[in-house]
Structure formats: structure tokens, C-alpha cells
N, C-alpha and C positions, 0 to 999 in steps of 0.2 A: 516663530520657531521653525527651522527646517523638519521636512517631513523625515522621520525615518525610511534608509535605505534598505532595503529587501532584496539579496539577491537570490533568484530562484534557478538553480539547477535542474536543467529537465523543464524546462517552461512552455514546452512545445508536445511533450508529452500527455497520458491521460489525466493524472491528477494534475499536472503542473500547468494545463491548462485551464482548470477551473482554479485554481489558485491563481493565476494571472490574472482570470476576471476578475477577482475581489478585490487585489490589492491597487491601491491609487497609484495611477499612472506615474506620478510624481516619483513614486517610492521604489516602483519598481526597475530592477536590475535582468532581466532574461538571460540566462544563459543556456548555451545549446550546445550539444555534440556534435560533430568531433572539435567545435572550436574550442570548447573548455571540456575537459576529460578528466573525471576525477579520480583516474589511475595514474594522472601523470601530476605527483602532489607538487612537485615544483612548480610547474608552469600552472596550474588551478590555485596557489599559492601567492604566485606574482599577479595573476588577476584579480584575485581578494584584496591584496595590501594596495591596487590602484584603486578598488571602487572603495575601500574601507566601510563595507556594510553594516548596519548594525545588528542585522538578521539574516543569517543563509539559511533556506530551506532546500533541502538534498530530496529530491524524487528518484536521480539515479538509481539504477538497482540491474541485476543481472537476475530476472525475474521466470526465467523458462528453468522449470523444475526439475525436468528429467534432463536436459542437455547439462545442469550442474553436475549430474554424477558424471560425466565422461569430461566435464572441463571445469574439473574441480579446484584449480590454479588459477582459472579467469574467473569464477565465482568467489573466492576470496578475495581478488583483487579489487572486484569492484563491491564488493558488498561486505565486507570487512576492512582490508586494509588503506584503501581509501578514504574509512571513514577518520584512520590515523592521523591523513596528516589535514582533512577538515577540520577535525577537532583543535589539532595544535595550532591551525592558523585563526580559527574563530576563538580558542584561548586567549591568542597572542592579540588581535584585534579586540579584545574584549568584546565579541559578537554573541547572540543567540544562535547556536544551531539547533534546527529542528530535521529529523531524522525520521525516515518509516521503516519501520518492521514489520514482522508479518506473523500470523496466528499459526505458521508449521515450524517455531519453535517449539512446540508441547507435541507431546506422542499421543495426546487424543486417549489416556487412560482413565482419566479424572470421571469424563461421561458428565459431567453438567460445569457450567461454563466457568472458562479461566480467569481469576482476576491476576490484578499485577505482581499480587504476592506469589504467587504459585511460581513453584520450581519447574524451569524448561526442561525439557530432554526432548532435544531434534530428533528427528529418523531422517534427514537427508542433507547431502550436502551444502542444498539450498539453504536448509533450516540452521545448519550448524554456520553458515558464513553469515547469515544475516544475524544469529545471535551473537558472533564474532564482535560484528560491526557496533550492537548495541553494548557491549562490553567495553570498545574504545570510545563510543561517545560520552559515557557515563562516567570512564576515567579518566578522561583528559580534557573535557569542556566543563566549565561547572556551569553555565548557562544554557540547557541542554532542554528538548525535549523529543524524548524518545517514544515513538507513537505506533504500535502494532496495530495493523487493521486485517482485514477480511474480504476476499470475495470482490474484488472491487470491479465495476464498473462505472463508464461515462461516455458522452458524447462524442469524447474524442477519441475514443478506443485505446488502445495499448499500443505502442510503439514498438514496445520489446519484444511482446509475444505477436502482433500483426494486428489482434482482434482480442476484444473482450469475450467474458461468456457469453454474452447478452446477443452480441454481434455475431459470434459464432452462430449458435442455435438459430438464429432468423437467416442467415444464409444458408445452412445446411437444408432448412426445410424448404427455402425459397427454393433450390436445386432438387428437391423430389428426393432426399438421402435419407436413408433409415440413420436412426439417430440413437446412438446408445449413451445411456447416463448411468452413472453408478449411485444408487440409493442408498448405500451403507458409508457416506463419508458426511457428517453433518456440521455446518458452518453459517457463517449470515455475510448474506448479500449487503455491500455497500455501496453505497452512490457515492460517487467522488466529489458532486457535487455540496451533499450532505458534509461527507468527511472536510472539505476545503474551508465551509465556511466555520466547524468546529473548530479548525487545525487556527484561525486565524483570532477566534475568539479567546481561542486554550493562550496563543501568545500574548494577549493583551494581557492575561493575569500576572505574568510572570512566575506562576507557580511550577518551575520548573520541576522535571523529572519524569518519569514514564508513565504512560497511559494508555488503555485501551480504546480505540477510538471506533465502533463498527455500528452498524444499521441494528434495530431492535428484532427481537425473536430469532428463529433458527428454522432450517431446514435443511433437505437434502441438496445435492446437487441436480439430483431428478426432479426433485419438487421444484427448485427454482426454473427448472426449464419450462415444465408441467404451466406454472406461473405464467412466465415468459409468454408462450404459447398462448395462452388464454386470454391474458390482457392484450394481446396483440392482435386477436381473432385469426390467428395462424390454424391450420391444420398440419399436423405434422406425423410423420410416421415416427414416433418416440416409444422405446421401451427401456426399462429399468435393469440393472445389471449390479453385478457384484463386484467389489474392487476385485477379489481373485479371478471373475471373468474378465477383467479388461487390463490387459498387458502395460504397465507402466514401468520403466526403470526405477524411479524415486519410489519409496513410501512415504503415502501420506496419510495424517492422524485419522483416524474414524469418527474422533468427534475435536472440533479446534473453535468453539462458541467461545467468544471474548466477550468479560461483562462488564461495560464500562463503571466500573467501581470508585477509581479517583475521580473521575469527571463528571461523576453524577454531584457531587457535593461542590462544585465549582458553578459560575455563572455563566453557561453555555447553551446554545442553542437547542443542543441533544438534537437525537435521531430519529426518525419514524420507523415506525412496523417497515420492514425490509419490503411488506408488498405494497405498500401506499408509494414508497418510495420506487419503486419499480415501476409502479402506473403512472407515474407523474414523468420520470424518464422517459417512458414507451411515449408518452403523450407530446413530448417534445421532438421526438425525434422522428 
């Protein structure tokens, strides 16, 4: 039996790299920007019609949250309208579409972990654009997995943002810079290595739908930074600040911890406590 063909959009990105490492080479069809641009729907559809994949994994996104406030049209082009085209071509081909969304679709007012059944209420253009993308996938492609996740970090770094939070903290400490991090926004750091393993296990279940997939536990961004330095043995000039004292264009939810409620019912490898996953990541880098 021929191996399933998996088209991986953004195969050289932070999450894409960890997914590519776990997909058998005979199955993997890596797609890279700008040769493959999700916002050019007709061109993208032509490439996918040629490949005829069984699965399309989309890791492309406009993730620079504050820039989305000034570049709303671009944010929606990448995070929402591109998904309309991808969903339609996947439905045409009978392919499964895996798409990644964000904890920022919530407003943080709940104050305890969000499940897939909670009503989204995004606070920013970024969150709104990602939620719109979710709706396109869920409405237009029957075989879909929409995966909300949070606080990603991985060995490859983040192409769209330049660096992930772990890299940024260690870089600032290495330059002896004072580091201010908000202590009143709570979330869950998530290893892209663990996320990739769970995504591919989820794919094999064919239990299509919306899922939350994040590390276990929760922390503030300040506590995340503290753990990075403690586990790395790095001394840093770190101080906590409130969101009010840290100027950012986009509003962030004060609490955006996600509960992996639906995934817990499936035979997936699951996630480690965020500190354990972080320690393993730092040991490998």
C-alpha cells in the first residue's frame, strides 16, 4: 500500500521543523514560502492538485500580534481568507486539513482553563483573524483538525517572529540587558516537539474536529522567564511588570490557559508538565 502523502506548509518553520522530523520521508511533501504562498489561493490550489496529498498541514500564520493591529488586512489574508482557499481545495481532493489556531481567541475573563466548548471572544485583530480562519476550516472542509495551542517554543525558532520566547530571554540575558516581563498574563508554554508528536497521533485517529493541545500546567510569562534562567543556570536582570506598565498595541487575555479536554479522551501520547518539557528542550539546545 502506498504511503499517505502529507503536504506540510511551512516545513522550515518552528512547528513545521518538528513535524517534518516525525513524518516518514516517503510521505512528506514540504512546502516553503514564498514558492508556496497560502494567500495566493489559485496558485496554492494548483500545487496541491498536482501533489494530490492525503493530508495538508498548515503551519503558515501571521503571528506578530502587535503588528496585526496596524496590518489588519494582511493578518486576515494569511490567518483567515487563505484558509477559505485551502479548505475548499482539501474538500475537493478529499484530503484532511490540519490547521493551527491560538489561545488568543479567548478574552481571559473565565479565569480557569478554557475547553473547546467555551465561547471565543478575541481581544485583538490577531485573535479575530485566527478565529475567522477556524470558521472557514470548520465550515468548508469535512475532514479537518483545528488545533488551538499556546506559548510555542522549539529548537528551530520562530521564522515569523524571528525568535521564540525562550531564545529571546536567553539572548537578552547574554547581552546583559535588563529584562521586564509581564506577570499578570497566564498561559501554558508548549514544546513544538511534544505538539508535533500529539498532532500526528491525533491524525491517525480520524476523530476530526476542534482540539486544544498544549503543555500541562500554567504560569505567567514572568514565571516562564524565571524557569528558563533557572534551568539554564543563567543569571539575568529580570523583573516583573504589569500589563498596564508594558506598552503593547494589541490587547492580550489575562488568562488563556487551555484544557486538552477532547484530546484526553483519545489514545495520544499527551503532554508533560511545562517545566519538564522546558528542561528537556534546554538540554537539547
